[in-house]
Backbone as JSON, one array per atom type, in Angstrom:
{
  "sequence": "MTDHARPKSRKDRIMDAALRIFAEKSFPEATISEISKEAGVSEATIYEYFGTKEDLLFAIPEKISNDTFEESEAVLPYIKDVEGRMRAILFSYIQLYQDNPHYSALVLLQLMSNKRFRQTEAHAAIRRSAHRLLDCIRDGIADGTFRADADAYLIRSLLMGTIEHLFIHWHMQGMPKREKSIMDMLDPFLEIVLSGIRAKKDPQGLTLRLNLEDARALGQLLQDDATVKSSGRASATAGKSKKTKSKK",
  "N": [[53.6, 108.78, 136.34], [54.42, 105.84, 137.5], [53.91, 102.03, 136.92], [53.84, 100.77, 139.61], [53.14, 102.51, 141.18], [50.67, 103.2, 140.45], [47.18, 103.28, 141.66], [45.19, 100.19, 142.5], [42.81, 98.91, 140.15], [39.32, 98.79, 140.28], [38.47, 96.23, 139.74], [40.61, 94.9, 140.15], [40.97, 95.04, 142.78], [38.51, 93.81, 143.85], [38.99, 91.17, 142.96], [41.33, 90.57, 144.53], [40.28, 90.81, 147.09], [38.28, 88.86, 147.2], [40.02, 86.8, 146.68], [41.41, 86.5, 149.29], [39.26, 86.16, 151.0], [37.88, 83.66, 150.19], [40.05, 81.85, 150.18], [40.52, 81.7, 152.97], [37.78, 81.12, 154.23], [36.59, 79.5, 152.62], [35.13, 78.64, 149.49], [32.15, 77.83, 149.4], [31.45, 79.11, 151.76], [31.86, 81.8, 151.58], [30.65, 85.13, 150.98], [28.99, 87.26, 148.59], [28.65, 89.62, 149.53], [30.17, 90.08, 151.81], [32.86, 90.03, 150.29], [32.47, 92.49, 148.83], [32.42, 94.46, 150.74], [34.92, 94.16, 151.78], [36.5, 94.88, 149.5], [35.58, 97.48, 149.28], [33.68, 98.25, 147.46], [30.14, 98.04, 145.85], [27.88, 95.22, 145.64], [26.67, 95.21, 143.29], [28.55, 96.16, 141.65], [30.46, 94.13, 141.58], [28.84, 92.06, 140.32], [28.74, 93.46, 137.81], [31.31, 93.2, 136.65], [32.0, 90.4, 137.31], [29.72, 87.74, 136.28], [28.77, 85.73, 138.18], [29.31, 84.27, 141.68], [30.81, 82.03, 141.04], [32.31, 82.59, 138.65], [34.01, 84.8, 139.57], [35.49, 83.27, 140.98], [36.85, 81.75, 139.41], [38.12, 83.49, 137.74], [40.44, 84.4, 139.21], [42.61, 82.73, 139.47], [43.28, 82.54, 136.86], [43.98, 85.04, 135.98], [46.29, 85.42, 137.8], [48.05, 83.25, 137.18], [48.52, 83.5, 134.39], [49.67, 86.17, 134.58], [52.09, 85.42, 135.71], [53.17, 83.39, 134.29], [53.71, 84.79, 131.94], [55.83, 86.57, 132.92], [57.76, 84.63, 133.51], [58.38, 83.64, 130.86], [59.33, 85.69, 129.74], [61.96, 85.45, 130.8], [62.96, 82.84, 130.14], [64.14, 82.74, 127.3], [66.77, 83.55, 127.68], [68.17, 81.66, 128.98], [70.08, 79.25, 128.35], [70.79, 76.24, 128.67], [69.08, 73.33, 129.06], [68.47, 72.15, 131.65], [68.8, 74.31, 133.32], [66.7, 75.84, 132.31], [64.52, 74.2, 133.23], [64.81, 74.63, 135.94], [64.26, 77.33, 136.34], [61.55, 77.4, 135.71], [60.51, 75.77, 137.58], [61.47, 77.18, 139.84], [59.98, 79.66, 139.61], [57.2, 78.53, 139.88], [57.28, 77.54, 142.5], [57.93, 79.99, 143.91], [55.66, 81.52, 143.26], [53.59, 80.18, 144.7], [54.58, 79.96, 147.34], [54.88, 82.82, 147.74], [52.51, 83.65, 147.67], [50.45, 82.78, 149.71], [47.48, 82.67, 149.97], [46.7, 82.25, 147.32], [47.88, 79.66, 146.55], [46.74, 78.04, 148.55], [43.96, 78.19, 147.65], [43.94, 77.36, 145.22], [45.12, 74.7, 145.39], [43.93, 73.37, 147.45], [41.17, 73.64, 147.11], [40.39, 74.12, 144.15], [41.56, 72.33, 142.68], [40.22, 69.98, 143.16], [37.73, 70.39, 141.87], [35.74, 69.68, 139.31], [34.35, 71.63, 137.33], [36.22, 73.55, 137.27], [38.37, 72.36, 135.83], [37.7, 72.68, 133.36], [37.84, 75.18, 132.58], [39.29, 78.1, 131.38], [40.79, 79.17, 133.3], [42.07, 77.08, 134.33], [43.47, 76.14, 132.12], [45.24, 78.11, 131.92], [46.74, 77.75, 134.12], [47.97, 75.21, 133.44], [49.54, 75.8, 131.56], [52.27, 76.43, 132.3], [53.06, 73.94, 133.11], [52.96, 72.47, 130.71], [55.03, 73.8, 129.32], [57.15, 72.96, 131.11], [57.2, 70.28, 130.35], [57.8, 70.51, 127.58], [60.52, 71.38, 127.88], [61.69, 69.07, 129.29], [61.45, 67.32, 127.11], [62.94, 68.41, 125.26], [65.59, 68.08, 126.41], [65.62, 65.34, 126.33], [65.86, 65.11, 123.57], [68.02, 66.47, 122.66], [70.24, 65.08, 123.81], [70.78, 65.53, 126.59], [69.52, 64.32, 128.28], [68.46, 60.88, 129.16], [67.52, 58.82, 126.64], [65.5, 56.93, 126.94], [64.02, 58.02, 128.87], [61.06, 59.04, 130.43], [59.2, 61.75, 129.71], [56.5, 62.36, 130.55], [56.24, 61.16, 132.85], [58.14, 62.19, 134.44], [57.61, 65.02, 134.59], [55.53, 64.96, 135.92], [56.37, 63.85, 138.46], [58.2, 65.92, 139.33], [56.21, 68.25, 139.54], [54.13, 67.21, 141.04], [55.53, 66.54, 143.47], [56.21, 69.0, 144.57], [53.7, 70.27, 144.93], [52.39, 68.3, 146.66], [53.95, 69.16, 148.85], [53.55, 71.68, 149.34], [50.72, 71.41, 149.98], [50.77, 69.9, 152.16], [51.98, 71.73, 153.74], [50.28, 73.82, 154.05], [48.07, 72.35, 155.1], [49.34, 72.09, 157.78], [49.13, 74.43, 158.85], [50.71, 76.38, 157.8], [53.46, 76.58, 158.95], [56.6, 78.29, 160.0], [59.65, 77.16, 159.06], [62.96, 76.06, 159.27], [64.32, 75.42, 156.86], [62.74, 76.51, 153.59], [60.38, 75.6, 151.28], [61.27, 76.32, 148.95], [63.91, 76.32, 149.4], [64.41, 73.63, 149.32], [64.46, 72.88, 146.53], [66.67, 72.96, 144.75], [68.42, 70.75, 145.99], [66.42, 68.56, 145.62], [65.73, 68.82, 142.65], [68.17, 68.15, 141.96], [68.54, 65.32, 142.6], [66.53, 64.26, 140.88], [67.44, 64.96, 138.42], [69.89, 63.75, 138.29], [69.14, 61.09, 138.0], [68.23, 60.74, 135.44], [69.87, 61.93, 133.65], [72.04, 61.88, 130.78], [74.34, 59.12, 130.41], [77.83, 59.73, 130.05], [80.48, 58.89, 127.58], [82.98, 56.81, 129.15], [86.14, 58.39, 129.89], [88.09, 56.64, 130.79], [88.7, 53.61, 132.74], [87.69, 53.46, 135.86], [87.93, 52.08, 138.94], [86.34, 51.49, 141.6], [86.22, 50.49, 145.1], [84.76, 49.14, 147.97], [86.01, 48.84, 151.54], [86.15, 45.87, 152.16], [85.65, 44.58, 149.9], [88.21, 45.53, 148.51], [90.09, 44.26, 150.22], [89.59, 41.62, 149.63], [90.05, 41.47, 146.82], [92.95, 42.14, 147.18], [93.68, 39.66, 148.25], [93.02, 37.98, 146.34], [94.8, 38.66, 144.28], [97.23, 38.34, 145.5], [97.03, 35.45, 145.95], [96.89, 34.55, 143.27], [99.57, 35.48, 142.48], [101.02, 33.72, 144.22], [100.41, 31.45, 143.03], [101.53, 31.47, 140.47], [104.13, 31.78, 140.89], [104.75, 29.6, 142.08], [104.28, 27.96, 140.12], [106.35, 28.74, 138.15], [108.47, 27.79, 139.74], [108.3, 25.23, 139.82], [108.44, 24.55, 137.05], [111.14, 25.42, 136.54], [112.33, 23.57, 138.18], [111.85, 21.03, 136.83], [113.21, 21.67, 134.33], [115.76, 21.53, 135.49], [115.94, 18.8, 136.17], [115.9, 17.52, 133.66], [118.17, 18.49, 132.44], [120.12, 17.36, 134.04], [119.91, 14.52, 133.47], [120.44, 14.19, 130.92], [123.11, 14.52, 131.02]],
  "CA": [[53.52, 107.89, 137.55], [54.81, 104.25, 137.42], [52.85, 101.09, 137.25], [53.8, 100.28, 140.71], [52.64, 103.69, 141.83], [49.14, 103.31, 140.27], [46.25, 102.53, 142.64], [44.74, 99.18, 141.83], [41.49, 99.13, 139.76], [38.13, 98.29, 141.18], [38.47, 94.94, 139.41], [41.6, 93.89, 140.94], [40.46, 95.17, 144.33], [37.58, 92.77, 144.04], [39.84, 89.89, 143.07], [42.29, 90.91, 145.81], [39.31, 90.69, 148.35], [37.75, 87.62, 146.91], [41.09, 85.73, 147.06], [41.58, 86.36, 150.75], [38.11, 85.51, 151.67], [37.8, 82.2, 149.38], [41.1, 81.06, 150.87], [40.3, 81.87, 154.58], [36.74, 80.81, 154.56], [36.41, 78.48, 151.51], [34.16, 79.23, 148.46], [30.83, 77.84, 149.54], [31.02, 79.94, 153.02], [31.97, 83.04, 151.19], [29.45, 85.59, 150.37], [29.38, 88.43, 147.63], [28.52, 90.97, 150.47], [31.77, 90.15, 152.48], [33.56, 90.48, 149.35], [32.02, 93.75, 148.49], [32.88, 95.3, 151.85], [36.34, 93.99, 151.76], [36.97, 95.45, 148.32], [34.96, 98.82, 149.04], [32.74, 98.4, 146.1], [28.75, 97.66, 145.89], [27.59, 93.96, 145.25], [26.26, 95.44, 141.89], [29.72, 96.2, 140.74], [30.99, 92.82, 141.58], [28.17, 91.27, 139.19], [29.27, 93.91, 136.5], [32.41, 92.51, 136.37], [31.63, 88.99, 137.26], [28.39, 87.32, 136.35], [28.56, 84.97, 139.2], [30.31, 83.85, 142.25], [31.93, 81.17, 140.65], [32.97, 83.33, 137.54], [34.92, 85.38, 140.2], [36.49, 82.22, 141.55], [37.62, 81.27, 138.34], [38.9, 84.6, 137.2], [41.44, 84.79, 140.08], [43.8, 81.9, 139.09], [43.48, 82.84, 135.33], [44.87, 86.27, 135.99], [47.69, 85.39, 138.5], [48.79, 82.34, 136.35], [48.78, 84.22, 133.26], [50.68, 87.16, 134.73], [53.34, 84.69, 136.34], [53.5, 82.66, 133.17], [54.55, 85.94, 131.21], [57.15, 86.93, 133.49], [58.56, 83.4, 133.24], [58.42, 83.5, 129.38], [60.47, 86.76, 129.51], [63.44, 85.01, 131.24], [63.57, 81.46, 129.69], [64.82, 82.61, 126.24], [68.06, 83.94, 127.81], [68.73, 80.42, 129.65], [70.35, 78.16, 127.12], [70.78, 74.95, 128.99], [67.73, 72.59, 129.35], [68.45, 72.02, 133.26], [68.64, 75.71, 133.84], [65.25, 76.21, 132.16], [63.65, 73.69, 134.11], [64.86, 74.89, 137.41], [63.77, 78.48, 136.27], [60.13, 77.24, 135.69], [60.16, 75.41, 139.0], [61.42, 78.25, 141.03], [58.64, 80.49, 139.44], [56.18, 77.92, 140.18], [57.26, 77.67, 144.15], [57.83, 81.48, 144.19], [54.16, 81.81, 143.23], [52.92, 79.39, 145.81], [55.19, 80.4, 148.7], [54.79, 84.25, 148.42], [50.96, 84.05, 147.75], [49.72, 81.46, 150.27], [46.11, 82.58, 149.77], [46.48, 81.81, 146.11], [48.36, 78.29, 146.71], [45.47, 77.6, 149.26], [42.91, 78.17, 146.86], [44.24, 76.33, 143.97], [45.51, 73.31, 145.64], [42.89, 72.68, 148.25], [39.9, 73.87, 146.76], [40.25, 74.13, 142.83], [42.19, 71.25, 141.88], [39.14, 68.85, 143.17], [36.5, 70.96, 141.31], [35.61, 69.28, 137.98], [34.18, 72.52, 136.6], [37.24, 74.18, 137.29], [39.16, 71.88, 135.11], [37.08, 72.94, 132.04], [37.89, 76.58, 132.28], [40.43, 79.09, 131.05], [41.61, 79.46, 134.55], [42.84, 75.86, 134.52], [44.16, 76.07, 130.95], [46.31, 78.95, 132.47], [47.67, 77.03, 135.16], [48.42, 74.08, 132.55], [50.62, 76.48, 130.52], [53.62, 76.09, 132.92], [53.11, 72.25, 133.12], [53.25, 72.08, 129.39], [56.36, 74.34, 129.19], [58.35, 72.14, 131.71], [57.28, 69.27, 129.7], [58.59, 70.77, 126.64], [61.92, 71.32, 128.4], [61.99, 67.73, 129.44], [61.38, 66.79, 125.78], [64.14, 69.1, 124.44], [66.46, 67.51, 126.85], [65.69, 64.01, 125.68], [65.99, 65.14, 122.03], [69.53, 66.91, 122.51], [71.05, 64.04, 124.58], [71.23, 65.89, 127.84], [68.57, 63.01, 129.22], [68.52, 59.33, 128.57], [66.74, 58.44, 125.48], [64.34, 56.1, 127.23], [63.42, 58.92, 129.86], [59.37, 59.44, 130.3], [59.08, 62.99, 129.86], [55.2, 62.77, 131.39], [56.48, 60.8, 134.51], [59.39, 63.1, 134.95], [57.07, 66.2, 134.83], [54.4, 64.52, 137.13], [57.19, 63.73, 139.81], [58.69, 67.23, 139.76], [55.12, 69.11, 139.86], [53.46, 66.3, 141.9], [56.03, 66.66, 144.61], [56.12, 70.29, 144.9], [52.29, 70.32, 145.11], [52.37, 67.77, 147.94], [54.84, 69.69, 149.81], [52.6, 72.8, 149.57], [49.21, 70.92, 150.6], [51.32, 69.58, 153.61], [52.43, 73.03, 154.45], [48.87, 74.45, 154.21], [47.53, 71.46, 156.14], [49.81, 72.13, 159.09], [48.97, 75.73, 159.33], [51.96, 77.36, 157.23], [54.48, 76.71, 159.93], [57.73, 78.69, 159.68], [60.71, 76.4, 159.14], [64.33, 76.57, 159.03], [64.18, 75.29, 155.39], [61.54, 76.56, 153.15], [60.29, 74.75, 150.19], [62.06, 77.09, 147.74], [65.04, 75.91, 149.72], [64.54, 72.33, 149.1], [64.3, 73.04, 145.26], [67.91, 72.52, 144.26], [68.67, 69.19, 146.03], [65.25, 67.85, 145.09], [65.92, 68.88, 141.31], [69.49, 67.38, 141.45], [68.05, 64.18, 142.75], [65.72, 63.75, 139.75], [68.37, 64.98, 137.15], [70.95, 62.49, 138.45], [68.47, 59.85, 137.64], [67.7, 61.04, 134.0], [70.93, 62.31, 132.72], [72.25, 60.79, 129.72], [75.79, 58.75, 130.77], [78.86, 60.2, 128.96], [81.27, 57.84, 127.33], [83.91, 57.06, 130.1], [87.5, 58.33, 129.18], [89.06, 55.38, 131.21], [88.07, 52.76, 133.85], [87.77, 53.9, 137.32], [87.65, 51.0, 140.03], [85.82, 51.93, 143.19], [85.76, 49.42, 145.86], [84.95, 49.27, 149.41], [87.2, 48.09, 152.16], [85.9, 44.38, 152.05], [86.21, 44.64, 148.3], [89.81, 45.84, 148.49], [90.53, 43.06, 150.9], [89.33, 40.51, 148.74], [90.78, 41.83, 145.53], [94.17, 41.76, 147.43], [94.12, 38.44, 148.7], [92.77, 37.13, 145.15], [95.96, 38.97, 143.68], [98.26, 37.52, 146.2], [97.09, 34.08, 145.68], [97.35, 34.37, 141.95], [100.97, 35.61, 142.57], [101.51, 32.66, 144.63], [100.33, 29.97, 142.13], [102.47, 31.79, 139.3], [105.39, 31.8, 141.4], [104.69, 27.96, 142.32], [104.59, 27.23, 138.62], [107.61, 28.96, 137.74], [109.49, 27.17, 140.38], [108.07, 23.89, 139.16], [109.14, 24.39, 135.75], [112.44, 25.47, 136.53], [112.83, 22.49, 138.68], [111.75, 20.24, 135.73], [114.3, 21.67, 133.39], [117.17, 21.14, 135.98], [116.15, 17.37, 136.24], [116.1, 17.2, 132.43], [119.64, 18.86, 132.04], [121.0, 16.49, 134.65], [119.69, 13.24, 133.08], [121.09, 14.33, 129.61], [124.6, 14.52, 131.3]],
  "C": [[53.68, 106.33, 136.93], [53.66, 103.35, 137.61], [52.59, 100.86, 138.7], [52.95, 101.35, 141.51], [50.94, 103.72, 141.72], [48.23, 102.76, 141.25], [45.42, 101.46, 141.71], [43.12, 99.65, 141.19], [40.67, 98.42, 140.41], [38.09, 96.49, 140.97], [39.53, 94.12, 139.96], [41.49, 93.97, 142.32], [39.47, 94.0, 144.69], [38.29, 91.27, 143.9], [40.63, 89.58, 144.18], [41.59, 90.08, 147.32], [38.94, 88.98, 148.29], [39.05, 86.42, 147.17], [41.26, 85.31, 148.6], [40.56, 85.77, 151.38], [37.83, 83.87, 151.19], [38.88, 81.28, 150.29], [41.01, 80.76, 152.34], [38.94, 81.01, 154.79], [36.13, 79.74, 153.67], [35.08, 79.03, 150.46], [32.83, 78.86, 148.84], [30.5, 78.78, 150.86], [31.23, 81.41, 152.46], [31.0, 83.75, 150.64], [30.05, 86.97, 149.54], [29.44, 89.77, 148.48], [30.08, 91.23, 151.33], [32.81, 90.74, 151.52], [33.44, 92.06, 148.99], [32.5, 94.96, 149.61], [34.28, 95.33, 151.95], [37.06, 94.75, 150.61], [36.29, 96.95, 148.29], [34.49, 99.24, 147.85], [31.2, 97.87, 146.49], [28.8, 95.95, 145.49], [27.37, 94.24, 143.68], [27.53, 95.44, 141.01], [30.34, 95.15, 140.75], [30.33, 92.08, 140.34], [28.35, 91.9, 138.12], [30.37, 93.3, 136.15], [32.43, 90.97, 136.23], [30.26, 88.44, 137.2], [27.87, 86.62, 137.57], [29.54, 84.83, 140.08], [31.45, 83.19, 141.98], [32.66, 81.77, 139.42], [34.22, 84.19, 138.33], [35.83, 84.58, 140.74], [37.28, 81.88, 140.67], [38.58, 82.23, 137.83], [40.3, 84.83, 138.05], [42.7, 83.92, 139.64], [44.23, 82.15, 137.62], [44.43, 83.92, 135.25], [46.19, 85.98, 136.65], [48.46, 84.37, 137.68], [49.29, 82.97, 135.17], [50.0, 85.33, 133.36], [52.31, 86.43, 135.15], [54.08, 84.01, 135.14], [54.21, 83.78, 132.07], [55.69, 86.27, 131.49], [58.12, 85.96, 133.35], [58.92, 83.38, 131.79], [59.56, 84.5, 129.23], [61.97, 86.39, 129.9], [63.82, 83.81, 130.54], [64.36, 81.71, 128.41], [66.51, 82.91, 126.39], [68.75, 82.64, 128.46], [69.03, 79.5, 128.6], [70.19, 76.66, 127.3], [69.32, 74.46, 129.41], [67.47, 72.53, 131.0], [68.32, 73.36, 133.61], [67.26, 76.35, 133.51], [64.13, 75.53, 133.01], [63.6, 74.08, 135.62], [64.2, 76.4, 137.47], [62.15, 78.29, 136.4], [59.76, 76.7, 136.87], [60.3, 76.3, 139.98], [60.42, 79.27, 140.65], [57.5, 79.95, 139.94], [56.02, 77.86, 141.86], [57.31, 79.02, 144.44], [56.22, 81.87, 144.36], [53.5, 81.43, 144.3], [53.29, 79.84, 147.09], [54.97, 82.01, 148.92], [53.46, 84.62, 148.31], [50.25, 82.87, 148.37], [48.16, 81.55, 150.15], [45.89, 81.79, 148.43], [46.8, 80.42, 146.06], [47.25, 77.52, 147.58], [44.4, 77.21, 148.46], [43.0, 77.12, 145.78], [44.46, 75.01, 144.31], [44.53, 72.69, 146.65], [41.38, 72.94, 148.05], [39.52, 73.62, 145.41], [40.62, 72.93, 142.15], [41.03, 70.12, 142.01], [37.84, 69.42, 142.49], [36.42, 70.71, 139.69], [35.21, 70.42, 137.2], [35.31, 73.37, 136.14], [38.38, 73.88, 135.9], [38.77, 71.98, 133.72], [37.24, 74.35, 131.67], [39.35, 77.13, 131.89], [41.52, 79.2, 131.98], [42.8, 78.1, 134.52], [43.8, 75.73, 133.37], [45.58, 76.96, 131.38], [47.15, 78.36, 133.23], [48.42, 75.83, 134.43], [49.51, 74.56, 131.94], [51.85, 76.09, 131.1], [53.86, 74.75, 132.85], [53.51, 71.8, 131.84], [54.57, 72.59, 128.94], [57.39, 73.58, 129.83], [58.32, 71.07, 131.06], [57.92, 69.3, 128.51], [60.06, 70.67, 126.99], [62.59, 70.11, 128.56], [62.42, 66.99, 128.05], [62.79, 67.3, 125.09], [65.51, 68.34, 125.05], [66.69, 66.2, 126.54], [66.26, 64.22, 124.2], [67.46, 65.57, 121.64], [70.65, 66.02, 123.2], [71.33, 64.48, 125.77], [70.62, 64.62, 128.68], [68.72, 61.88, 128.44], [67.3, 59.25, 127.62], [65.41, 57.71, 125.98], [63.54, 56.95, 128.61], [61.95, 59.22, 129.57], [59.36, 60.71, 130.62], [57.7, 63.2, 130.77], [55.58, 62.38, 132.71], [57.23, 61.75, 135.19], [58.5, 64.41, 135.44], [56.19, 65.95, 136.0], [55.15, 64.44, 138.5], [57.61, 64.91, 140.09], [57.41, 68.1, 140.34], [54.52, 68.42, 141.16], [54.05, 66.52, 143.42], [56.06, 67.88, 145.19], [54.78, 70.61, 145.42], [52.07, 69.72, 146.51], [53.11, 68.45, 148.93], [54.19, 71.14, 150.21], [51.2, 72.43, 150.34], [49.64, 70.49, 151.92], [51.62, 70.81, 154.39], [51.19, 73.63, 154.89], [47.95, 73.79, 155.27], [48.02, 71.72, 157.66], [49.83, 73.67, 159.57], [50.02, 76.82, 159.03], [52.98, 77.54, 158.36], [55.8, 77.13, 159.14], [58.87, 77.49, 159.98], [61.92, 76.86, 158.73], [64.5, 76.57, 157.31], [62.8, 75.58, 154.76], [61.48, 75.55, 151.91], [61.08, 75.06, 148.9], [63.53, 76.37, 148.27], [65.5, 74.22, 149.38], [64.56, 72.23, 147.45], [65.56, 72.34, 144.38], [68.13, 70.97, 144.64], [67.79, 68.28, 145.55], [65.6, 67.72, 143.57], [67.15, 67.96, 141.14], [69.27, 65.6, 141.68], [67.55, 63.48, 141.42], [66.62, 63.91, 138.49], [69.38, 63.84, 137.11], [70.5, 61.23, 137.83], [68.38, 59.74, 136.1], [68.59, 61.2, 133.24], [71.52, 61.25, 131.93], [73.9, 60.39, 130.24], [76.59, 58.96, 129.72], [79.72, 58.79, 129.08], [82.51, 58.01, 128.4], [85.18, 57.33, 129.2], [88.5, 57.29, 129.58], [88.32, 54.8, 132.44], [88.43, 53.13, 135.08], [86.98, 52.76, 138.25], [87.27, 51.7, 141.22], [85.38, 50.69, 143.97], [85.8, 49.73, 147.41], [85.96, 48.53, 150.2], [87.24, 46.58, 151.81], [86.34, 43.99, 150.61], [87.65, 44.61, 148.25], [90.49, 44.68, 149.03], [90.69, 41.91, 149.98], [89.96, 40.43, 147.6], [92.34, 41.59, 145.96], [94.42, 40.62, 147.72], [93.88, 37.66, 147.3], [94.06, 37.22, 144.48], [97.19, 38.23, 144.25], [98.29, 36.28, 145.98], [97.49, 33.8, 144.28], [98.73, 34.53, 141.81], [101.65, 34.24, 142.97], [101.51, 31.34, 143.77], [101.38, 30.41, 141.0], [103.82, 31.48, 139.91], [105.78, 30.27, 141.65], [105.03, 27.26, 140.99], [105.63, 27.57, 137.85], [108.42, 28.2, 138.17], [109.43, 25.87, 140.02], [108.69, 23.52, 137.92], [110.49, 24.61, 135.78], [113.24, 24.11, 137.14], [112.93, 21.33, 137.51], [112.82, 20.21, 134.7], [115.46, 21.18, 133.91], [117.18, 19.59, 135.87], [116.6, 16.82, 134.58], [117.45, 17.5, 131.89], [120.35, 17.67, 132.71], [120.9, 14.93, 134.04], [120.29, 13.07, 131.97], [122.59, 14.18, 129.74], [124.96, 12.96, 131.8]]
}
């Protein structure tokens, strides 16, 4: 029997049920009784695995985040360029939130404002991906891919903060279906950020780009310059001619 065919353990069933109920009803309104019925186990069994309702709440993001991080870490060593690794991390981040709306609702709408949550292993598990992204940006600065004056913390905050904002807005609107998903926005958004932090390469030659008005002004300037030079040459020729005649 493969891993995919194995039935879920009681602990996993409890966390799945708790995730749905916490996300839909909010943590304060959810009860252990509801979760036990949803999971098909007794309340005593829940307390056997998780000491309190809050312990159960914090166990959910810890497991999901660790599983997702391990999957991402298995892929990253095969991606050599920094920008590719950054995209892979953000792709995994968006995929997790988009494919698991109960999870993203729980984390973004309830847990991130919970001070106790920020002191748990669950929060540390979530931050691991953020630290991995920060390391990628630092690598890009060190190897010359990004500008030396780029602020790694600011770039990381811009990337992750924007994605979290998009998902919060999506949840607050009732998770509407759109022509473009948040995943569809990843590449154009990332390109906007990367284009602003990439190190400038030494130009092989000078390319002058002008708009129409600039081109006309330059043309007039060149024409005026040519006229002045032509007039100067004519004056010089006339002067030489007069000197020659006077000598005769």
